[in-house]
N, C-alpha and C positions, 0 to 999 in steps of 0.2 A: 660938873658932872650932870647937873640937871638940864644942861643944854642939849644933851644927846637924846634923841628921840628914838625909841625902839619901835620897829614896825614888824608886823607879822607878814608871812608870805603872801597873804591875800592882798595886803596893801602895797606890795612891791610891784613895779612894772614887770611884765612878762620877760623882758630882755634880761633883767637882773636874776630872775629865777633860773634861766638857762645857764647863767654864769656861776651859779651856786655849786660848790664842789660836792661830789657824790660821796656819801659815807660808805664805809665797808659794809655796814648792815644793809643799806639800800642796794648795794652791788650784789650782796648775797641773795636778797629777795628777788632781784632781777634775774639772776642766773637760775634760781629755783623755778621761777615762772617759765623761763625758756625751756628748762628741762622737762617740766610738767607738760608744756605744750607739745614738745617733740614726742614725749612718751604717749600722749593721747593720739597723735597722728600715727605713730607706729602701731599702737594697739588696734586702732580702727582699720588700718591696712591689713594687719594680720587677720583680724576677724572677717574682713571681706574675702581675703584669700581662702581662709578656712571654709567659709560658707560656699565659695565656688567649688572647692575640692569636694565638699559633701554632695553638692549637686552633681558634679562629674561622676562620683562613685555611684550615685543613684542612677544616673543616666546609663553608665556602663552596665550596671546590674540588669536594668530593664532591657537594654538592647541585646545583651547576651542571651537573655531568656527568649527574646524574639528570634535571635539567630538560631538558637537550638530548636525552635519550632519550624525553622526553614524559611523564614521571611527573607526574600532576596535583598531588600535594602538594608536590613539589620545585619545580614551576613556580610554584605559589602562594607558596611560601616565598621564592623568588628575587624575584618581583614585589613582594611586601610590603616587601622590603628594598631595592627599587629597583635590583636587579641586572639585571633585564630589563624591557623596556617592556610597556605594556598590550597593544599590538598583537601582540607576540611571544607573550605569554602566551595571548591569545585564539586565535591561530593554532594553538598547541599543543593547547589544549583542543578546538578544532574538529576537528583531525585525530584526536584520541583519541575524541571523541564519535562521529564518523563510523565509527570502527573498533569501536564498541560498548562503550566504557568508560562505565559508568553514572555514576560520580562526575564524569567529564569532561562528560557530557551536562548534568548539573546546573550545573557550573561554567561551561560555555559559555552556558547559558541566563542565568546571572547576568551574564555579560559582555555579552550582547546587551541585556539589560534595562538595564544601566548605560549602554549606548551609545544607548538610546532605542528599540530595536527590540523592543517589548513582545510583538508577535505572534510573532516568531521565537523569543523567549525562552520563551514558553509552549508553543510546539511542542516545544522541547527538554525543558522541564519534564515535559510529558505523556509523552514517550518514557522519560525517567528514572524517573518515577513508576510507569509500567507495569512497570519492572524492579525496583521496590522501593526506590528512593532516597528516604529520608525527607524530606530538605529539599525535593526537587522536589514530593513529594506534599503537603507543607505549603503550598507556593506555590499549587498547583492548588486545594486546599481553601480557602485564604484568598481566592483570586480568586472562587471560586463563592460563598463566604459574603458577600463585599463586593458582588457583583452581585445577590444576593438581597435585600440590605438596601436597595438603591437603588430 
């Protein structure tokens, strides 16, 4: 019995340690560590998502305020996300266009054209193009070009 030498894990070669059977307690600890790691990842992902949602709500709130003030880009942003209706958007652009906002003149023209009022749309395009709005000028030039082709 005295011939048997007991060794600790530190004295054993690494290959022998890998062959050592895993106890139930070690297995439980391993699963607990995996569960903890996964819960940390899930919590982090949720918090990042929640933070993004908070920013989105703040952005929506501020952009809606700007849209209510008649800012063309804010109105367009809100309508694209279905926060305001087509009619509300067009009314905002019309008011701004009548007040002399060049981008609103072009936008109101686009709205009229989409609604089927091509003559009204090109009237607004002409006003906006005269003020240097590139999209409106392109519409006017495209119309002239297509009428010359026919």
